[in-house]
N, C-alpha and C positions, 0 to 999 in steps of 0.2 A: 790922509787917512784912507785906508782901504776897507770897504764894506763888502762882505761876502754874502751872496744869496745862494741858497740851495735850489734845487730844480723841482721841488714838490708841486708848486702851483702849475707847472708847465707840462708835467706828465699826467697830472690829474685831469686837466682840461685841454681840449683842442681849441676851444674859444670859450669866452665867458668872462664875467665880471671880475673874478679872483685873478685870473691870469692877465687880463687887460690892465688891472691896477698895477701889478708888479712890472709888467712890460713897460708901462708909461713911467713908472718910478725909476727903473733902471736906466732907461733911455734918457730921461731928464737929468739924472745925476751926472751925466758926462759934461753938463754945462757948469757944474760946480768946480771951481779951480782947486779946491782943497780936498775933494772927495773922489775916490776912484771906485766905481762899482765893479765887482768881480762876481760873475755869474758862473756857477758850475755848468760846464759845457757837456751836459748829459744828453740823453736821446729824447727828443720830443717832436710831436707833430702839431705843436701849438701855432695857431695862425697869427696871434698877436706878436709873438717873439719874431716870427718870420717877417711880418710887415715892418717891424722896427729894425730889421737886419741885426738881430742879436743872437742868431743861431744859424748854423749851416748843417746841423745834424738832424736827421729824421729817423723814425723807427717804423720800417715797413709801411710807409705812408700809402694809403689807398688799398692796402691788403688786409684781409681779415682771416684770422685763424684762431683755433682754440688755444686759450691761454695767453694770447697776445698781451692783454692789459696787465695780467699778473707778472708776466716776464719783464715787461717794460718797467713796472714799478720796482721789481727786485733788482734789476740792473742799475737803475738810477739811484736806489738807496745805497748800494754798494759803491757806486761811483762817487756819490756826494760824500759818503763817509770817508773815502780815500782822499778826496779833495780837501776835506776839513782838516785831515792830518798833514797833508802836504803843502798846502798853500799858506802864504803869509798874509795876515789880515788883522785889522784893529777892532772890527765889530762884526757880529753875525746877525743877519736879519732872516729869521726863518719864514718861508713863504706859505706854510700851512702848519698843522697841529701834530704831525707825526714827530714823536720825541726821539727817534733813532739817533739824532745828532748829539744828544746830551752825553753819550758815551765817548764821543770823539772831540768835543768842543773843549778847549783849554778853559779851566775853571775861572781864570782871570779875565777871559774875553767877554766884553759886554754883549748881552743878548737882547735883541728887540723882537717882539712878536706883535703882529697885527691881528686884532680881534674884529672879524667881519660882522659877526652877529652872535646871538645866543639862541638860535632856532632849536637845536637839539635839546637844550636844557628846558626851554619853555613849552615845546610841543611834542615831546616824546610820548606823553600819555595819550595824546590825540592821534598821533601818527606812529604806530609801533615800529615802522621801518627806521625812524630816527633813533629810537632807543637801541637798536642793534649796532649802531655805529659807535662801538666802544672806543675806538682809536681817537675819534674826535672828542668825545666827552671827557675821557680820562686825560687825553693830551692837553686840553684846554686848562683843566684843573691844575695839572703839574706845571705847565708853562706859566700860568698866572703867578705862581709862587716863585719860579726859577728866573724869569726874565727880569732884566734891569728896568726896562721901560715897556709899557704896553701902549699900542696905538689903537684907538677905537675910531671907526670910520663915521660915527655920528654920536651926538650927545645921548641919543636913545640907546645905542649899543653900550656906551660907557655906563649908563644907569643900570642896565641889565647885568653887565659884568660885575659891577660893585655889589648889586643885590644878590646875585646867584652864586658868585664865587668868593664873596667877602674880601674883595680887594680894596686896598686903600685908594680912594679917589685921586689922590696926589700922584699916584704911580702911573696914571693913565693920561695920555694926551689924545685930544680929539683932532683928527685931521680928516677933513671932508675930501671926498673923491671929486673927479671932474668928468668931463665928457670929451670923447674924441671927435664929436660933431660940433666943433667949435664955431662953425659958420654954416648957414643954410646951404645945402647942396643944390646945384642948379636944377631947376624943375625939368621934368622929362619933356621931350618934344611932344607935339600934339599927336603924332602918329604912334606913340608908345603904347604897348598893350596895357600898362597900368591905367592910363587915362581913359581906356575904353571900357573897362569892367564896371559893374554896378558900384554904387558907393559902399565903402567898407569901413569897419572898425579895425584897429590893429591891436594884436597881442604879441608880446615879444618874450621869448625865453622858455624856461622849463615850465612844465605843466602839472607835475605830480604834487600830491599831498598838499602842504601849506601854501603852495602857489595859487590854489583855489581856482584852477581853470574849470574844473567840472562844475563848481558852484556858479561860476560866471555863465557857463553855457546853459545850465538849467534855468538860470534866472532870466536870461535875455533872448532865449530862442524864439518865444512868441513874437517879440518885437522885431527880430530880424526878418521874419516872414512878413509881418504887417508893414514894416517900412521898406521892405525890399533892400536890405543892407546885409552884406556878408561880414563875417568875422574872420579876418586873415591872421593866422597864427604863424609867426616866423620862428624858426630855429627848433632845436630839441628833437629833430628827426620826425619821420612820418607818425601819424597817429597809431598808437599801439592797439592791441585787441580790445582792451577795456574801453579805451576812448572811442574806438569805432563802434563798439556795442552801445555806448551811450548815445552817440550821434544817431544811430539807426533807431534806437528807442524813441528819441525825440523828433524823429523825421527831419533832422537838421543837417544831413550830409551835404546838402546843396548850399547850405548857408554858413557852414563853418569849414574852412579849408586851411591847409598847411602848406608852407613852402619854406625853402632856405633862401638866404640872401647874403650877399656881400655887404660890407659897410656902405658902399655907394648905393646899392639897391635898397638897403634898409632905410637910408636917409630919404630916398625918393618915396618909399612907402609911407614914412611918417608924414611927408609934405602933403600927400594927396589923401590921407585918411580923414574921415569925419572926426575921429577922436581916438586917442590911445587909451586902452583899458589896462589898469594894473590892480587886479583884485586880491593880491597876495595878503595872507593873514599876518605876515611878518617880513620885513626887509631891514637889513643892516644899514642900507643906504638907498639904493635904487637908481643905478646909472641910467636905465632906460628912460626915467623921467627927464633927466637933463637932455638926453638925446631928442626926445620928443619936443621939449621946449625949444632947443636950438633950431629945429626944423619947422617950427611953426605949427605944431600939432597940439590941439587942446587935450588936456589930461583928465581922465576920470580915475581917481585913485582911492584905495582903501584909506580909512581914516585911522590906520593903526601904525604902530612902531615909529620908524624914522620918516615915513612919507610926508606927514605935515611939516616936519623940520626941514626937509629938503625943498618942498614945493611951496610952502608958505601959502599966501592967498592967490597963487597963480594956477590953482587946480580946483576941480569940483570933486568933493569927497562923498563917500558912501560907506555904510557899514558892510564889510565883506561877508558877515554872517546873515545878512538880511536881504532876501531876494527882492522885496518891494523897494528897498533903498537902492539897490543896484539898478533896478528898472527905472526908477525915478530919475536918477542921475543921467541915464541914457536918454530918456524922453526929454529932459530939460535941455541937454546940449543939442539935440536934434531940432527942437522947436524954438530955441532962443538964439537967433543969430547974432544978436548984440552981445550976449554973454560969450558966445563962442569967439567972437572977434576980440573981446576983452581978455579972455583966457590966452589967446595966441600972443597978444602984445605983452601981457604980464609974464607969460612963460619965457618969452625971448629975453626980457629984461632979467628975470630971475636966473636964467642959465649963465649969465655973465658973472655971477657971484661964485661959481664953482668951476675952478680950472685945474688942469693937471699941473700947471707950472706953480700954482699956489700950494698944491699938495706936496710937490717935490721940495719946494723951499722950506716948508714947515717940517717935513721929514728930515731934511738935511740938518736943520737946527737941532732936532732931537738927537741925531747921531753925535753932533758936536758936544752936546751936554753929557751924553753918556761917556764919551772918551775923555773929556776934560775932568 
């Protein structure tokens, strides 16, 4: 059986949960004797594909010019559509919600679509920028009807898809994600710069809108100063103008810092952090939680959406809309070392329940059912 994947996830992201998931899936399917993954060999600067040796094509990597993203998207859509018409395959797994492929996909070919979350549908009224993304909203509605099978990455996401798109629950398979941090990364040597800085909390990923970064900073900045702890924010680029303005207004520029990190450096940052903070209002799964667990970092998580499903009793929870609740969680993990040690132990045990290999096996079984 040949399973064709388009390039959507990999030209949308240079790195991130969506593209890491599909890179891990495609790489793992090579171990299935009866399944041959076929990836559209478009243009991408995605780091996860490159790390898995799944691409040797880039698109003006390291260069920036007006219209670059738009041009890359158009070229890849044209190329993917051409590949859909030219290649021979038994099943198509779309890597995002753009429905361009429906005009080129043979009607008898089974279609699988992964639903990562229902953020746009649940939070468009609160965050207007989500309502503007008509492609995602309309695409999900159409694909929920057209696909032969839907994959949801958590029970929480499945419930939301059923409720918001009126999909038969029997059409949806839940397949949890995994973590590429499958074992603790060696601690940094004692002369490493990371071990010399003041204690820090860790925040990973995007910061805008529903990710609730601003709410976290507003809630904890007095404690950062009082306890002499920094909040280190990894990824998503330097602070933008609005974020810098907020930090200046709170006199928190010294206490909230940003940096980029490779996977190895990120693993080391997890290991040395006082705790990992995840204040998001909604997550379809939450890969960083598993990363923190694997690296022995206590987790402070929102009590919303999929996060309790993923973390179980191995995390300390707070209400992401309640500043007092956020502060209480931080004060608790700072003051209670026995609790912190227990969270580390339970987190490492919990991480073993979610693996990319299990995700790959379950997804392969879904393909087999679709084709048979």
